[in-house]
N, C-alpha and C positions, 0 to 999 in steps of 0.2 A: 446256781439255784435250780432245783428241779421244779416241774410243774406242780407237784404236790406241795412243795414248800411255798410256792407263790400263792397257791389257793389258800393255804393256812394263813399267810401274811395278810391277804386281802380280807379274810373273815375277821381278823383282829382289827383291821382298819375300819371295817363297817361297824363292828361292835362299839367302836369309840364314838360313832355318830349319835346324835339325838335319836330317840326312839321313832319319832314321826318321820325323820329322814330315812331311817332304816326301812320303814314300811314302804316308802316311795321307791327305794332301791329294789325291794322285793317285787314291787309292781312292774318295774322295768325289766326284771329278770323274766317274769311271766310273758311280757310282750315280746322280748327277744326270743324266747323259746318258740312262740307262735310264728314269729318272723322266719326263724330258721327252718321250721317245718314247711312253710310255704316255699322257701328257697330250695329245699330238697325236692319238692314237687316240680319246681322250675327246672332243675337240673335233669330230672327224669324225663320231662317233655323235650328238653334240648337233645338228650340222648336218643329219644324216639325219632326226632327230626333228623339226626345224623344217620340213623338206620334207614330212614326213608330215602334220603338223598344219596346214600351209598349205592342203592339199587339204581338210581338214575345215573350216577357216575360210571357204573360198571361197564356199559357199552363203550365208553370212551377209554377206560382202562384196558379193555380187551383189544380195542383198535390200536392203542399205543403199543401193546405187546406185539401185535402183528407187524407193526412198522419196525420196531426194534429188532425183532428176530428175523425179519424178511419173509415171514410166512405168506404175505400177500403183496401184490404190487400196489403202488400209490394210486389213489383215486384222483379224478380230475380236480385240479385246484390245490391239492395237498402240498405239492412241491413248491408252490409260489408263496412268498412271504415278503411283505414290504416292511423294511426296517424303519424305525422311527428316526426322523431327521434330528440331528443334534443341534442344539441351540449354540450358535457361534459365541454368544455372550457367556456361556457356561465355562467357568474356569476349571481346567483339569490339572491336578497336581502332576508335575513332571515325573516325580518319583513313582507315583501310582501308575502312570502311563507306561513307564519303563518296566515296572514289575509285571504288568499285564502282557506286555510284549514278550517278556521272557517266558511267562507262563504259556503263551501261545506257541512260542518256539519249542519249548519242552514238549508240549502236547504233540506238535508236528513230528518231532524226532521220535517220540514214543510210538507213534502210529504210522511211521513212514512205511512200514511193511504191509499196511492194509492194501489189499489189491483193489483195483478200480471197480471190479465187478463183485465186490464183497456183498454178502447178504446182510440186509438190515444195517444196524449200527453196532459194529464190534465193540465189546467191552463197555457198553453204554452205562450199565449200573455201577461198574467199578469206577468209571470216571465221575459219575454223580457222587458216589460215596466219598471219593478222594477230595472232592471240591465242596464237601459239607463238613464243617469243622468238627461237629460232635462225632460224626462217623469216621472222619479221617483219623482222629485220635485212636480209634479202635483197631484200625487196619495196620497189620504188620507186613513187611515185605513178602513173607512166605504165604500170606493170605491172598495176595494179588492174583497169582495164577488160578486159584480156586474161584475167586469172585469174578474172574473173566467169564465164567460159565453161567453167571446169574442172568436169567432172561426176564424175570418179572418179579415185582414186589406188590403184594396185594393185601388188602385188609378185609376181614370178615367180621361183621358185628353180630353178637348174640344177645338175646333179650332174657333168656332163662338158662343159666344165670346171666346177669349183666356182665358182659365181657366182650373182648375183641381179640381176634387172632391175626397176627402178622405172618403172612406166608411168603417165603422166598423160593421161587421156582428156578431150577437149574437144568441146563441141558446135560445130556449124558457126558460124563467126565471120568477121568482116571482116579479121582480122589475119593469119592464115596458113591454108594449105590442109590441113595435117596433122590427122588425127583423133586421133592418139596421138603423144606425145613420150616418149622413153624414155632411160634411162641405165643402163648395165650395169657392175657392179662385179665384178672378177675377184679371187678369193682363192686363197691357198695355205696349206696347213697341214702343214708338214713341218719337221723339225729339220735345220738346215744342218750338213753334216758338218764344214765348216771352222770355223764359229762356232756350235756347238750351244747355248751358253748365252745367245744372243740371242733364243731362241724365247720368244714371249709369247702364243702362240695364233694363230688364223687371221689372216692379214695381207692387207689389200687392197693389191695391188701394181699394179693398173691399172684404169682405168675409161674407158669410151667413151660418148660422147653421141650425138647425132643432128643432122643438118642440118635446120634449120627452114625450111620453104618459105614465107617471108614474102611477103605481098602487097605490091605497090608502095607505097612511102612508109609502110608500117605496121611496119617493123622497129624495135622498141623497144630493141634492143641497140646501136644506133648513133645518133649525132646528127649533123645537118648544120649546119655553120657557114658563113655567108656573110660574106665580107670584101671590102671595096672597095679597089682598088689603083689608084693614079694613075701613069701613065707619066711618067717624069722629063723627057723631052724633048718629047713631043707633048702631054702634059697630058690624054691620054685616060684616062677612068676605066672600069675594068672590074671586074666582080664575080666573085670566085673562090669556088667552093664546095668545101668540104672535109668529108669524112666521118670522124668520130672514134668510137672505142668509147664506149659509154654504160653506166653502171651499170644492171643489170637482173637480175631473178630469172632470166630466161631465159638468162643466161650460164651457168647451172647445167648446161645441156645441151651446153656447149662447154668441157669440162675441159681444163686444160693437159696436154700429153703429158709423161709422166715416164718416164725410162729405168728399166727393171725392175731393173737391177743397178748403179745409180749409187751405189756405196758411198762413193766419194771425195766426192761431193756431200753425202751424209748426214753425213760426218765434218766437212766444212767448216761445215755448219750447227750441228753440235754444238759446234764451237769458238766460234762466235759466241754461242750461247745454249745452255748446258748443260741448261737446263730446258725440255724440249719441251712443247708445248701438251698438255693432258690428253687430247684426242681421239686423239693419236698413240699413246697407251699403253693404250687401252681394249681389253679382250678380248671375244671373241665368245662370251659365256656365255649363250646362249639369248635374246639381244636380237633380237626379230623385226625384220627389215627394215633392218638397218644396222650390225651389229657388225663387229668385226675391226679390227686395227691398221691405220692409214692410212699410205700413203706421202705424203711431202711433196709439196705442190702441189695437194692435193685440197681441195675445199671442205668445211669441217668440218660444215656444216649438212646432216645426213643426214635425209631424209624418212622417218620410220618409220610404218608402218601400225599403227594402234592397234586 
């Protein structure tokens, strides 16, 4: 059942009520509309607070980058950290313990070639992404050598228009010429006059990526297939080369274009599956770096700056 069908059904249900009850239902609608307008103001103020605090976080983010890349030496006290003592009464599942031991061993083997005087923390962001479920699902084996050059992930908030930009900074590498790859998410936070009760908070209605300047034969988002073809009459064999899309983390920067007001398309999808994915209905209640209800067609894996 589409949203339009549900609205029509509810109208018929209300019409069946006594007239005085219908009037009270109308009164509740007016109250709810006022409530939602206040909620929209609330979300606008939350967003302004996020913008304010991002400026306060930035020095810490910059310092983090300096440590990861080895741009500067550690300051006094930074190298010391006291681990929390484990409670002996806490029960640890043996299977979980063994799995973590195996993960630690795999990590050690993968990084056994790191020299003792290595700068910063080699492959820091690649390791973070591979240990974050939503990000790990996006990463293909051919992406890993490229992501090893990722040095920083940053978020920039914009107020006009309401949006935020995810910036991925890379060290010089043989794969592409860009120093920074970015993706911008545009949001709106307003109660629709025609359909006010659909308001669920800030909504991501559009996102734009960037064109990556790949070096020759280094584009991991495409794959080249060679196929031999024999001429039926002359018997000559020729080799055909075809370029096809390839699964890759870097497709993240080439999002599908979604029409801003494609309500018909939304209703068609609702008819096919009335239970939208959880990410579609998430509200932007102070979640740094990626909140907001998403439009269909966007990648659900949002990179959040922790």
